[in-house]
C-alpha positions in Angstrom: -0.1 -0.1 0.0 2.9 2.3 1.0 4.6 1.7 -2.4 1.2 2.5 -4.3 1.1 5.9 -2.4 4.8 6.7 -3.4 4.0 6.0 -7.2 0.8 8.2 -6.7 3.1 10.9 -5.2 5.4 10.8 -8.3 2.4 11.0 -10.8 1.2 14.0 -8.6 4.6 15.7 -9.0 5.1 14.9 -12.8 1.5 16.1 -13.3 2.0 19.1 -11.4 5.4 19.9 -13.4 3.2 19.5 -16.6 0.8 21.9 -15.1 3.6 24.6 -14.6 4.8 24.0 -18.0 1.7 23.9 -20.0 -0.6 26.1 -18.0 1.5 28.5 -16.1 3.8 28.9 -19.0 7.0 27.8 -17.3 9.9 26.3 -19.5 11.8 23.5 -17.6 15.4 23.6 -17.9 17.6 20.4 -18.6 17.9 19.8 -14.9 14.2 19.9 -14.5 13.8 17.2 -17.3 16.4 15.1 -15.7 14.5 15.3 -12.4 11.5 14.3 -14.3 13.2 11.1 -15.7 14.1 10.5 -11.9 10.8 10.7 -10.7 9.5 8.3 -13.5 12.2 6.1 -12.7 11.2 6.1 -8.9 7.5 5.8 -9.8 8.2 2.5 -12.1 10.3 1.1 -9.4 7.7 1.7 -6.9 4.6 0.1 -8.6 6.7 -2.7 -9.8 8.0 -3.5 -6.3 4.4 -3.0 -4.9 3.1 -6.0 -7.3 5.4 -8.4 -5.7 4.9 -10.1 -2.3 8.4 -11.6 -2.4 10.9 -10.3 0.1 13.7 -10.4 -2.2 11.9 -8.0 -4.6 11.2 -5.7 -1.8 14.7 -5.5 -0.9 15.9 -5.0 -4.3 13.1 -2.4 -4.9 14.3 -0.5 -1.8 17.7 -0.6 -3.1 16.5 0.6 -6.7 14.4 3.2 -5.0 17.2 4.7 -3.0 19.5 4.9 -6.0 16.8 6.5 -8.5 15.9 9.0 -5.4 19.6 9.5 -4.7 19.9 10.5 -8.2 16.9 12.9 -8.6 18.1 14.3 -5.1 21.6 15.2 -6.4 20.5 16.8 -9.5 17.9 18.7 -7.3 20.7 19.8 -5.0 22.8 20.7 -7.8 20.0 23.0 -9.5 19.5 24.5 -5.8 23.3 25.3 -5.6 23.0 27.0 -9.1 19.8 28.9 -7.7 21.8 30.1 -4.6 25.0 31.1 -6.3 24.1 31.7 -10.2 27.1 31.4 -12.4 27.9 34.6 -14.4 27.5 33.0 -17.7 24.4 30.6 -18.2 25.3 27.5 -19.8 22.2 25.4 -18.7 20.1 25.5 -21.8 19.0 27.6 -24.9 15.5 29.0 -25.9 13.3 27.1 -27.8 13.0 29.4 -30.8 16.5 29.9 -31.0 17.2 26.2 -31.3 14.8 25.9 -33.9 16.3 28.8 -35.9 20.0 27.9 -35.3 20.0 24.2 -35.9 18.9 21.7 -38.6 15.5 20.1 -37.2 17.3 16.7 -36.6 19.7 18.4 -33.9 16.9 20.8 -32.8 14.5 18.1 -31.8 16.7 16.3 -29.2 17.7 19.7 -27.8 13.8 20.3 -27.1 13.5 17.4 -25.1 16.7 18.3 -23.0 14.7 21.4 -22.0 15.4 24.9 -22.7 15.0 27.2 -19.5 17.8 28.6 -17.2 18.5 26.2 -14.5 19.8 28.9 -12.2 16.6 31.0 -12.7 13.8 30.8 -10.0 10.7 31.0 -11.6 8.0 29.8 -9.0 8.1 29.6 -5.2 6.1 28.0 -2.5 6.7 28.8 1.3 9.9 30.3 0.3 11.4 27.3 -1.8 11.9 26.9 -5.6 10.6 23.9 -7.5 14.4 22.6 -7.0 14.2 23.0 -3.5 10.8 21.2 -3.1 12.2 18.7 -5.4 15.3 17.9 -3.3 12.8 17.7 -0.1 10.6 15.0 -2.0 13.4 12.8 -3.3 15.1 13.0 0.1 11.8 11.7 1.6 11.8 8.8 -0.9 15.1 7.9 0.2 13.9 7.8 3.9 10.9 5.9 2.7 13.3 3.3 1.1 15.4 2.8 3.8 12.5 2.1 5.9 11.3 -0.3 3.4 14.7 -1.8 3.5 14.9 -2.0 7.3 11.4 -3.6 7.6 12.3 -6.2 5.1 15.7 -7.1 6.6 14.0 -7.5 10.1 11.3 -9.5 8.7 12.2 -13.3 8.3 
Protein backbone atom coordinates (compact mmCIF):
# COMPACT_ATOMS: atom_id res chain seq x y z
CA UNK A 1 0.00 0.00 0.00
CA UNK A 2 2.79 2.43 0.89
CA UNK A 3 4.56 1.75 -2.41
CA UNK A 4 1.36 2.51 -4.30
CA UNK A 5 1.15 5.84 -2.43
CA UNK A 6 4.74 6.56 -3.39
CA UNK A 7 3.81 5.85 -7.01
CA UNK A 8 0.86 8.26 -6.74
CA UNK A 9 3.10 10.93 -5.18
CA UNK A 10 5.47 10.66 -8.16
CA UNK A 11 2.59 10.83 -10.63
CA UNK A 12 1.22 13.87 -8.78
CA UNK A 13 4.59 15.61 -8.94
CA UNK A 14 4.91 14.84 -12.64
CA UNK A 15 1.38 16.14 -13.26
CA UNK A 16 2.18 19.33 -11.35
CA UNK A 17 5.30 19.79 -13.47
CA UNK A 18 3.18 19.44 -16.60
CA UNK A 19 0.71 21.96 -15.18
CA UNK A 20 3.49 24.47 -14.50
CA UNK A 21 4.86 23.95 -18.00
CA UNK A 22 1.69 23.92 -20.10
CA UNK A 23 -0.75 26.04 -18.08
CA UNK A 24 1.44 28.48 -16.17
CA UNK A 25 3.99 28.67 -19.00
CA UNK A 26 7.22 27.88 -17.15
CA UNK A 27 9.88 26.39 -19.43
CA UNK A 28 11.69 23.45 -17.81
CA UNK A 29 15.45 23.55 -17.82
CA UNK A 30 17.63 20.51 -18.61
CA UNK A 31 18.00 19.72 -14.90
CA UNK A 32 14.22 19.84 -14.48
CA UNK A 33 13.86 17.34 -17.32
CA UNK A 34 16.42 15.03 -15.67
CA UNK A 35 14.48 15.26 -12.40
CA UNK A 36 11.33 14.26 -14.28
CA UNK A 37 13.12 11.19 -15.60
CA UNK A 38 14.22 10.35 -12.05
CA UNK A 39 10.60 10.69 -10.88
CA UNK A 40 9.44 8.36 -13.64
CA UNK A 41 12.12 5.86 -12.62
CA UNK A 42 11.11 6.02 -8.95
CA UNK A 43 7.43 5.66 -9.88
CA UNK A 44 8.09 2.61 -12.06
CA UNK A 45 10.24 0.94 -9.41
CA UNK A 46 7.60 1.63 -6.75
CA UNK A 47 4.71 0.18 -8.76
CA UNK A 48 6.64 -2.89 -9.90
CA UNK A 49 7.83 -3.55 -6.34
CA UNK A 50 4.31 -3.11 -4.97
CA UNK A 51 3.00 -5.83 -7.27
CA UNK A 52 5.18 -8.47 -5.65
CA UNK A 53 4.90 -10.17 -2.26
CA UNK A 54 8.43 -11.60 -2.37
CA UNK A 55 10.86 -10.31 0.22
CA UNK A 56 13.78 -10.34 -2.22
CA UNK A 57 11.86 -8.16 -4.68
CA UNK A 58 11.09 -5.66 -1.92
CA UNK A 59 14.74 -5.55 -0.83
CA UNK A 60 15.89 -5.04 -4.42
CA UNK A 61 13.15 -2.48 -4.99
CA UNK A 62 14.20 -0.54 -1.90
CA UNK A 63 17.81 -0.44 -3.09
CA UNK A 64 16.73 0.67 -6.57
CA UNK A 65 14.40 3.29 -5.05
CA UNK A 66 17.29 4.68 -3.03
CA UNK A 67 19.45 4.81 -6.16
CA UNK A 68 16.83 6.52 -8.31
CA UNK A 69 15.80 8.96 -5.59
CA UNK A 70 19.45 9.60 -4.75
CA UNK A 71 20.13 10.52 -8.36
CA UNK A 72 17.11 12.85 -8.43
CA UNK A 73 18.14 14.33 -5.10
CA UNK A 74 21.65 15.01 -6.40
CA UNK A 75 20.34 16.80 -9.51
CA UNK A 76 17.87 18.85 -7.44
CA UNK A 77 20.61 19.77 -4.95
CA UNK A 78 22.89 20.84 -7.80
CA UNK A 79 20.14 22.97 -9.30
CA UNK A 80 19.42 24.52 -5.91
CA UNK A 81 23.12 25.36 -5.63
CA UNK A 82 23.00 27.03 -9.05
CA UNK A 83 19.97 29.03 -7.95
CA UNK A 84 21.64 30.20 -4.73
CA UNK A 85 24.97 30.93 -6.42
CA UNK A 86 24.20 31.62 -10.09
CA UNK A 87 27.13 31.50 -12.52
CA UNK A 88 28.07 34.63 -14.41
CA UNK A 89 27.52 32.88 -17.75
CA UNK A 90 24.40 30.77 -18.15
CA UNK A 91 25.34 27.47 -19.78
CA UNK A 92 22.37 25.31 -18.87
CA UNK A 93 20.18 25.57 -21.93
CA UNK A 94 18.95 27.57 -24.91
CA UNK A 95 15.55 29.00 -25.67
CA UNK A 96 13.16 27.02 -27.89
CA UNK A 97 12.99 29.41 -30.85
CA UNK A 98 16.74 29.98 -30.84
CA UNK A 99 17.29 26.23 -31.25
CA UNK A 100 14.81 25.96 -34.15
CA UNK A 101 16.31 28.97 -35.95
CA UNK A 102 19.94 28.01 -35.36
CA UNK A 103 20.03 24.24 -35.82
CA UNK A 104 18.63 21.82 -38.40
CA UNK A 105 15.48 20.02 -37.25
CA UNK A 106 17.23 16.68 -36.63
CA UNK A 107 19.53 18.41 -34.10
CA UNK A 108 16.91 20.76 -32.64
CA UNK A 109 14.36 18.06 -31.70
CA UNK A 110 16.66 16.24 -29.21
CA UNK A 111 17.62 19.62 -27.72
CA UNK A 112 13.94 20.42 -27.12
CA UNK A 113 13.52 17.30 -25.02
CA UNK A 114 16.52 18.29 -22.93
CA UNK A 115 14.73 21.45 -21.81
CA UNK A 116 15.35 25.06 -22.64
CA UNK A 117 15.00 27.10 -19.47
CA UNK A 118 17.75 28.58 -17.33
CA UNK A 119 18.64 26.22 -14.46
CA UNK A 120 19.71 29.06 -12.16
CA UNK A 121 16.50 31.06 -12.60
CA UNK A 122 13.80 30.84 -9.93
CA UNK A 123 10.43 31.20 -11.66
CA UNK A 124 8.13 29.82 -8.96
CA UNK A 125 8.26 29.51 -5.18
CA UNK A 126 6.13 27.97 -2.46
CA UNK A 127 6.79 28.77 1.20
CA UNK A 128 10.12 30.30 0.19
CA UNK A 129 11.37 27.22 -1.68
CA UNK A 130 11.92 26.91 -5.41
CA UNK A 131 10.84 23.93 -7.49
CA UNK A 132 14.36 22.51 -7.19
CA UNK A 133 14.30 22.95 -3.40
CA UNK A 134 10.97 21.13 -3.08
CA UNK A 135 12.12 18.46 -5.49
CA UNK A 136 15.15 17.86 -3.26
CA UNK A 137 12.90 17.58 -0.21
CA UNK A 138 10.64 15.06 -1.97
CA UNK A 139 13.51 12.95 -3.30
CA UNK A 140 15.07 12.96 0.16
CA UNK A 141 11.76 11.78 1.63
CA UNK A 142 11.70 8.99 -0.97
CA UNK A 143 15.17 7.92 0.18
CA UNK A 144 14.00 7.82 3.81
CA UNK A 145 10.96 5.81 2.71
CA UNK A 146 13.18 3.34 0.83
CA UNK A 147 15.45 3.00 3.86
CA UNK A 148 12.42 2.24 6.04
CA UNK A 149 11.21 -0.34 3.51
CA UNK A 150 14.66 -1.93 3.41
CA UNK A 151 14.86 -1.99 7.23
CA UNK A 152 11.41 -3.56 7.46
CA UNK A 153 12.33 -6.29 4.96
CA UNK A 154 15.67 -7.05 6.59
CA UNK A 155 14.03 -7.36 10.02
CA UNK A 156 11.33 -9.65 8.65
CA UNK A 157 12.29 -13.30 8.41
